[in-house]
C-alpha positions, 0 to 999 in steps of 0.5 A: 224137462218136458214143456208140459211139466208144471209144479201144480199139475193141471186136473182139468180145471183152471181159473185165470181170476181177476174178475171185471174192473170197475170203470174209471169214474165220470169226469175223471181227467187222466193223462193218456196216450194213443197206443193203437190207432187204425181204421176198423169196419163194423159187422155191416161194413161201415167204417170208423177210426178206432183208437186205443188209449192207454192211462199213464196218470193218475197211478190208481188207473195206470195202463187202463185201456180205453176204446173209442170209436170215431164214426168219422166216414160212415154212419153209426148205426146206433145214432139218431142223427148220423150227420151230427154224430159224424161232425161231432167225430170229425171234431174230436179227431181234429182236437185229438190231431191238434194235441198231437201236432196237427199232422193229420188236418195238415195233410188234407186228406183222409188218413190211412192207418200208417198216417194215424199211427205216426200222427196220433200214437204215444202223444201224451194229452189230458182226456176226460173220462166219462162212463156209460151204463147199458142195461142188458135186455135179455139179463137185465144185467147193467153193463158198464164202461168208459168213453172219452168226452173231451181231450186237451194238450198235456200242458192245458188247463182244461180239456177241450169239449168236442164242440170246441175242437179246433176244425 
């Protein structure tokens, strides 16, 4: 049998299907774990910590991915107050690290891709999922997605707000 033999031969048209997923509703608490943690650069060379969360529970959102950018070193080009946003991002990273065992802060140095991965990946915690919306200036289309508003320990009663992170 040839590699290209198909039960339903291709005729020059194909659509994967699926469509867009609606964001998880704002203020939803989910059990989630980071499955990817690394340093990334924007197109101008500004660095940020990039985290990809995988939702474990509730079942309605299981395996959904939520991407998080933490501008802990360079300024977010869209920030109104870059210093304030950088401090807030560091508090969020400190809260995530605290809930994952505190290895990054204990090391006392800027984390590497390897140390981010070892310290943060596969450490379940509660995340408070928020929703963002933005209107495309060209098309007028409203786009939406999710962001992480707070984190807490897996057995914690309520999520820790970024401002309350143990820094």
